[in-house]
C-alpha positions in Angstrom: 0.0 0.0 0.0 2.8 2.4 0.8 4.4 1.7 -2.5 1.2 2.5 -4.3 0.8 5.8 -2.4 4.4 6.7 -3.3 3.7 6.0 -7.0 0.5 8.1 -6.9 2.5 11.0 -5.3 4.8 11.0 -8.3 2.0 11.4 -10.8 0.5 14.7 -12.1 -2.2 16.5 -10.2 -4.8 15.4 -12.7 -4.0 11.7 -12.3 -3.9 12.0 -8.5 -7.4 13.5 -8.6 -8.6 10.6 -10.8 -7.2 8.1 -8.4 -8.9 9.9 -5.5 -12.2 9.9 -7.3 -11.9 6.2 -8.1 -11.1 5.3 -4.5 -13.9 7.4 -3.1 -16.4 5.9 -5.7 -15.3 2.4 -4.8 -15.7 3.0 -1.1 -19.1 4.6 -1.6 -20.2 1.7 -3.9 -19.2 -0.9 -1.3 -21.1 1.1 1.4 -24.2 1.4 -0.9 -24.2 -2.3 -1.6 -23.9 -3.2 2.1 -26.8 -0.8 2.8 -29.0 -2.3 0.1 -28.1 -5.8 1.2 -29.4 -5.1 4.7 -32.3 -2.9 3.7 -34.8 -5.8 3.5 -33.9 -7.0 7.0 -34.2 -3.6 8.5 -37.6 -2.9 6.9 -38.9 -6.3 7.9 -37.9 -5.9 11.5 -38.4 -2.3 12.6 -36.5 -1.3 15.7 -38.6 -0.7 18.9 -39.1 2.9 19.7 -37.2 4.4 22.6 -38.9 6.4 25.3 -37.4 9.6 23.9 -38.9 8.9 20.4 -42.3 8.1 21.9 -42.2 11.3 24.0 -41.3 13.4 20.9 -44.1 11.8 18.9 -46.6 12.5 21.6 -45.5 16.2 21.8 -45.7 16.6 18.1 -49.2 15.1 18.0 -50.4 17.5 20.7 -48.9 20.4 18.8 -50.6 19.4 15.6 -53.9 18.7 17.3 -53.7 22.1 18.9 -53.3 23.8 15.5 -56.2 21.8 14.0 -58.4 22.6 17.0 -57.5 26.3 16.8 -58.5 26.4 13.1 -61.8 24.7 13.9 -62.6 27.2 16.7 -61.8 30.1 14.4 -64.1 28.8 11.8 -67.0 28.2 14.2 -66.5 31.7 15.6 -66.6 33.2 12.1 -69.8 31.2 11.3 -71.4 32.3 14.6 -70.6 36.0 14.0 -71.9 35.9 10.4 -75.2 34.1 11.4 -76.0 36.6 14.1 -75.8 39.6 11.8 
């Protein structure tokens, strides 16, 4: 490996960049293949949610429900004011 690195150091800047791109693409390809190979297993067996994730989902649900209730209350007030006139 050291010999190969020394050989690459002696090449031109353009060739060194090509080598760097090939190495980066190879590593990325191997990682992508490993990710795709395990994707089916991960989708088939979802990980259990932690208490933090459940708490966050509960908080987000309450925020969204508050916004949806607020919109309904405004609509009912607008209807009530228009029918009284």
